[in-house]
C-alpha positions in Angstrom: 109.7 82.5 109.5 106.3 84.1 109.1 106.0 87.0 106.7 102.8 89.0 106.3 101.5 91.4 103.6 98.4 93.4 104.5 97.1 94.7 101.3 94.3 97.3 100.8 92.3 97.0 97.6 90.5 99.9 95.8 93.2 102.6 96.2 91.9 105.3 93.9 88.2 104.6 94.4 87.4 107.7 96.4 89.4 110.3 98.3 88.0 108.9 101.6 89.2 105.4 100.7 92.6 106.8 99.8 92.7 108.7 103.1 91.8 105.6 105.0 94.5 103.5 103.3 97.2 106.0 104.0 96.1 106.3 107.6 96.1 102.5 107.9 99.7 102.5 106.7 101.0 105.5 108.6 99.2 104.8 111.9 98.6 101.1 111.6 100.0 97.9 110.2 99.0 98.2 106.5 102.0 97.5 104.2 100.6 97.4 100.7 97.8 98.7 98.5 96.6 98.1 94.9 95.8 101.1 92.8 92.9 101.3 90.4 94.0 103.0 87.2 90.3 103.5 86.4 89.4 104.9 89.8 87.7 108.3 90.0 90.3 109.4 92.7 93.3 108.0 90.8 95.3 111.3 90.8 94.7 111.8 94.5 95.9 108.2 95.2 99.0 108.8 93.2 99.8 111.9 95.1 99.4 110.2 98.4 101.4 107.1 97.3 104.3 109.2 96.1 104.3 111.0 99.5 104.4 107.6 101.3 107.2 105.6 99.6 107.3 102.9 102.2 103.8 101.8 101.1 104.1 99.1 98.5 101.7 99.9 95.6 100.5 97.4 93.0 97.9 97.5 90.3 94.2 96.7 91.1 93.2 95.8 87.5 89.6 96.5 86.6 87.5 94.6 84.1 84.2 95.0 85.8 82.3 98.1 86.9 84.5 100.8 85.5 85.5 102.8 82.4 88.3 101.4 80.4 91.7 103.1 79.9 91.9 101.9 76.3 90.0 103.7 73.6 86.6 102.0 73.2 87.3 101.3 69.5 90.3 99.1 70.4 88.3 96.9 72.8 84.8 96.6 71.3 84.0 93.2 72.9 85.0 94.3 76.4 83.6 97.9 76.5 80.7 99.7 75.0 81.0 102.8 72.8 81.4 105.0 75.9 84.2 102.8 77.3 82.1 101.2 80.0 83.0 97.6 80.9 80.5 95.0 82.2 78.7 96.3 85.3 78.7 93.1 87.3 80.9 90.1 87.8 78.1 87.8 86.7 77.7 89.7 83.4 81.4 89.6 82.8 81.8 85.9 83.5 78.8 85.1 81.3 80.3 87.0 78.4 83.8 85.6 78.8 82.6 82.0 79.3 80.6 82.1 76.1 83.4 83.6 74.0 81.9 87.0 73.6 85.0 88.8 74.9 88.2 88.7 72.8 91.1 87.7 75.2 93.4 89.9 73.2 91.3 92.9 74.2 91.5 91.9 77.8 95.3 91.8 77.5 95.3 95.2 75.8 93.2 96.8 78.6 95.3 95.3 81.4 98.5 96.6 79.7 96.9 100.0 79.4 96.1 100.1 83.1 99.6 99.1 84.2 101.2 101.6 81.8 99.0 104.4 83.1 100.2 103.7 86.7 103.8 103.7 85.5 103.4 107.0 83.6 102.2 108.5 86.9 105.5 107.6 88.5 104.7 104.4 90.3 106.5 101.1 89.7 104.0 98.4 90.5 105.0 95.9 93.1 102.5 93.3 91.9 99.1 92.9 90.3 95.7 91.7 91.4 92.1 92.2 90.0 88.9 93.8 91.1 86.4 91.1 91.9 89.2 88.5 91.4 88.4 88.2 87.7 91.9 86.7 87.2 90.7 83.6 88.8 89.1 82.9 85.5 91.6 81.0 83.3 91.0 83.2 80.2 91.7 86.4 82.2 94.7 84.8 84.0 96.2 83.8 80.6 95.8 87.4 79.4 97.2 88.8 82.6 100.2 86.5 82.3 100.9 87.8 78.8 100.6 91.4 79.9 102.7 90.9 83.0 105.5 89.2 81.0 105.5 91.9 78.4 105.7 94.6 81.1 108.2 92.9 83.5 105.7 92.2 86.3 106.7 89.1 88.3 104.3 89.0 91.3 100.5 88.4 91.4 97.9 87.8 94.0 96.8 84.1 94.3 93.2 84.6 95.6 92.8 81.0 96.8 92.2 80.5 100.6 92.7 77.4 102.6 89.1 76.3 103.1 89.7 75.3 106.7 90.9 78.8 107.5 88.0 80.3 105.6 85.4 78.2 107.4 86.9 78.9 110.8 86.9 82.6 110.1 83.4 82.7 108.7 82.0 80.5 111.5 83.4 82.7 114.2 82.2 86.0 112.7 79.0 84.9 110.8 77.9 81.8 112.5 78.1 79.5 109.5 78.0 79.6 105.7 78.2 83.0 103.9 78.2 84.1 100.3 81.8 85.1 100.6 82.7 81.6 102.0 81.0 80.1 99.0 82.9 82.4 96.7 86.1 81.4 98.3 85.3 77.7 97.7 84.4 78.5 94.0 87.7 80.3 93.4 89.6 77.5 95.1 88.3 75.1 92.4 90.5 76.6 89.7 93.8 76.5 91.7 95.5 73.9 89.4 94.9 76.1 86.3 96.0 79.2 88.1 99.2 77.6 89.2 99.9 76.2 85.7 99.4 79.6 84.1 101.5 81.4 86.8 104.4 79.0 86.1 104.2 79.6 82.4 104.6 83.3 82.8 107.1 83.3 85.7 104.6 84.8 88.2 105.2 84.4 91.9 102.8 84.8 94.8 102.7 84.5 98.6 102.4 81.0 100.1 99.0 81.7 101.6 96.1 84.1 101.1 93.4 85.2 103.6 90.5 87.6 103.5 88.1 86.6 100.7 85.7 84.8 103.0 85.9 87.7 105.5 85.6 90.6 103.0 84.2 93.6 104.9 84.3 91.9 108.2 87.9 92.3 109.3 87.4 94.6 112.3 89.7 94.3 115.3 88.6 90.8 116.6 88.5 89.1 113.2 91.7 90.6 112.0 93.5 89.5 115.2 92.1 86.0 114.8 93.4 85.9 111.2 96.8 87.1 112.3 97.0 84.5 115.0 96.3 81.8 112.3 99.2 82.9 110.0 101.4 80.0 109.3 105.1 79.8 108.3 106.0 81.2 105.0 104.5 84.3 103.3 100.8 85.3 103.6 98.7 88.0 102.2 95.6 89.3 104.0 93.3 91.3 101.8 91.5 94.3 103.2 89.2 97.1 102.1 89.8 100.0 104.5 88.5 103.5 104.0 86.3 106.3 105.2 82.6 106.0 104.7 81.4 109.4 103.3 79.0 110.7 100.7 81.6 110.2 97.9 81.8 106.5 98.7 78.1 106.1 99.0 77.7 107.6 95.5 79.9 104.9 94.0 77.4 102.1 94.7 80.1 100.0 96.3 78.6 97.2 98.5 81.3 97.9 101.0 80.4 101.1 102.9 80.7 101.3 106.7 82.6 98.0 106.5 85.6 100.0 105.2 85.7 102.0 108.4 85.4 98.8 110.3 88.4 97.3 108.6 90.4 100.5 109.1 89.7 100.2 112.8 91.2 96.7 112.6 94.4 98.0 111.1 94.7 100.7 113.8 93.9 98.5 116.8 96.7 98.1 119.4 95.7 94.5 120.2 96.0 93.6 116.5 99.4 95.2 116.4 100.3 93.2 119.6 99.2 90.0 117.9 101.8 90.6 115.1 104.6 90.9 117.7 103.3 87.9 119.7 103.3 85.7 116.6 106.8 86.7 115.6 105.5 88.0 112.2 107.6 90.2 109.9 105.5 92.7 108.0 106.4 93.1 104.4 105.0 94.3 101.1 105.1 92.6 97.7 108.4 94.4 97.1 110.1 92.3 99.7 108.4 89.0 98.7 111.1 86.5 97.6 
């Protein structure tokens, strides 16, 4: 059997992103989204999620490029006095790899973000992280402790099959891409990720797709990925949304690409591919 989760990241980033995610769910094939507790449009996302209970909603945990939920005084090595966390992934990795961030503070902030989402009335289906920071073993260990304490049992495993990644990137980009190289780098920590997941009882889909193709999953590419789905459970990561002035003001590198990926979710040929491949669409709630 083939089961497929189509997950939208960045729920809560802007109202236009929220609107695109809900449209991708109601009018397209999107089954899941992950909500940013730190997102400027968090309240709008919560309202939309509660009005669409069939959409699985997890936590998109943020340790890079956002304001912390925890009081700054409680996480001084992770956030500055205003609560701002490291601006870039490179800055975060440099700090954590040199021991400048206390892992206990990471756990405290992850718990605070999950608890904020629960207080809003949403029971998270799973967790993942902005910029895939939980691929770093120190973060994954902290996430495992937070998840176990709060009863979370499902997590994204952001490691792609490199053959799938290469084929997708070659078809759409003509060769190597920065995202393909990122996919290969993340893949290198798979053994540690698996060990930590087992330690904390965390489960994940059998396969993952979308990292090498971030921002490029318009109708042709998304159809190709769906046609490559194998037996078992698979997650495809997407970033749908509407490109508007609010999104442009965030500085996100994904702008018009979000509309492109929304078009993929709404495309009739993509929907047909799901049926042709005998795929059952699920969210993390249905993942066994």
